[in-house]
C-alpha positions as CSV (number, residue, x, y, z in Angstrom):
1,M,-6.9,113.2,71.9
2,H,-6.7,109.5,70.9
3,D,-2.8,108.0,69.7
4,F,-4.7,106.7,66.3
5,C,-5.3,110.2,65.4
6,F,-1.8,111.0,65.0
7,T,-0.4,107.4,64.3
8,I,-2.2,107.2,61.3
9,P,-1.0,110.4,59.8
10,Y,2.6,110.2,60.9
11,G,2.6,106.6,59.6
12,L,1.2,107.8,55.9
13,I,3.7,110.9,55.9
14,L,6.6,108.3,56.6
15,V,5.4,106.2,54.0
16,G,5.4,109.1,51.5
17,G,8.7,110.3,52.7
18,G,10.4,107.0,52.3
19,I,9.0,106.5,48.4
20,F,9.9,110.2,47.9
21,G,13.6,109.5,48.9
22,Y,13.4,106.3,46.6
23,L,12.3,108.2,43.7
24,R,14.5,111.5,44.2
25,K,17.9,109.9,45.4
26,G,17.3,106.1,44.7
27,S,17.7,105.3,48.1
28,I,16.7,101.8,49.2
29,V,17.3,102.4,52.9
30,S,14.9,105.5,52.7
31,L,12.2,103.2,51.0
32,A,12.7,100.2,53.4
33,G,12.8,102.6,56.5
34,G,10.0,105.0,55.8
35,V,7.8,102.5,54.5
36,G,8.4,99.7,56.9
37,T,8.3,101.8,59.7
38,G,5.3,103.9,58.3
39,L,3.3,100.7,57.8
40,A,3.8,99.4,61.1
41,L,2.3,102.6,62.8
42,I,-0.3,102.5,60.5
43,L,-1.0,98.7,61.6
44,A,-0.9,100.0,65.3
45,G,-2.8,102.9,64.5
46,Y,-5.6,100.8,63.2
47,L,-5.3,98.0,65.8
48,S,-5.6,101.2,68.5
49,L,-8.7,102.3,66.4
50,G,-10.4,99.0,66.4
51,A,-9.8,98.7,70.2
52,F,-11.1,101.9,70.6
53,K,-14.6,101.0,69.0
54,K,-14.7,97.8,71.1
55,K,-14.7,100.3,74.1
56,K,-11.0,98.8,75.1
57,N,-7.7,100.2,75.2
58,S,-5.0,98.7,73.0
59,Y,-1.6,98.7,75.1
60,L,0.2,96.4,72.4
61,A,-0.5,99.1,69.7
62,L,1.1,101.7,72.1
63,I,4.1,100.1,73.0
64,L,4.8,99.3,69.1
65,E,4.0,103.1,68.3
66,T,6.1,104.1,71.3
67,V,9.1,101.8,70.1
68,C,9.0,102.8,66.3
69,S,8.8,106.7,67.2
70,G,11.5,106.0,69.4
71,A,13.8,104.3,67.1
72,L,13.3,106.9,64.3
73,T,14.0,109.7,67.0
74,W,17.4,107.7,67.9
75,V,18.3,106.7,64.4
76,M,17.4,110.3,62.8
77,G,18.8,112.1,65.5
78,Q,22.2,110.7,65.0
79,R,22.0,111.1,61.1
80,Y,21.2,114.9,61.8
81,L,24.0,115.0,64.3
82,Q,26.4,113.7,61.7
83,T,25.0,115.5,58.4
84,S,23.5,118.7,59.9
85,K,20.9,118.5,57.2
86,I,17.3,119.4,58.1
87,M,15.7,117.5,55.5
88,P,15.2,114.5,56.1
89,A,16.9,113.7,59.4
90,G,16.0,116.8,61.2
91,V,12.5,117.0,60.5
92,V,12.0,113.3,61.0
93,A,13.9,113.1,64.2
94,G,11.7,116.2,65.7
95,I,8.4,114.9,64.5
96,S,9.5,111.5,66.0
97,S,10.6,112.7,69.2
98,L,7.3,115.1,69.9
99,M,5.3,111.4,68.7
100,T,7.8,109.6,71.3
101,L,6.6,112.2,74.1
102,F,3.1,111.9,73.0
103,Y,3.3,108.0,73.0
104,L,4.9,108.1,76.7
105,Y,2.3,110.4,77.9
106,K,-0.6,108.0,76.8
107,L,1.2,105.1,78.3
108,A,1.8,107.0,81.7
109,T,-1.9,108.1,81.5
110,G,-3.5,104.6,80.8
111,G,-3.9,105.0,77.2
112,N,-6.9,106.2,75.1
113,H,-9.9,107.2,77.7
114,I,-12.8,105.2,77.1
115,S,-15.9,107.4,78.0
116,P,-18.8,105.5,79.6
117,K,-21.7,104.2,77.5
118,A,-24.5,106.6,77.3
119,E,-27.6,105.2,78.2
């Protein structure tokens, strides 16, 4: 599975969650954190998709994805430990930790596997 297949939906979920947090509680932190991180992940996903279409790997995108998801795992994990609230801290920390492990796996195995051109 390619990283962009999960990164773009993951980014969209974060953008939606940030907007939802702002609309529901008026939280500027939710808006900035969710939308900012989500847009960075969507950008990284599109960079990776563009590189894949050119039969290349984008390690810059993969590193950006890893850093964003790792930071979210840390921040939301800390928030969950402080508040014990499943929504949103526990859910975002859980999803982000899975995504971080996925990105680390992709980095360790050489990124997206490009199949040789069939002729």
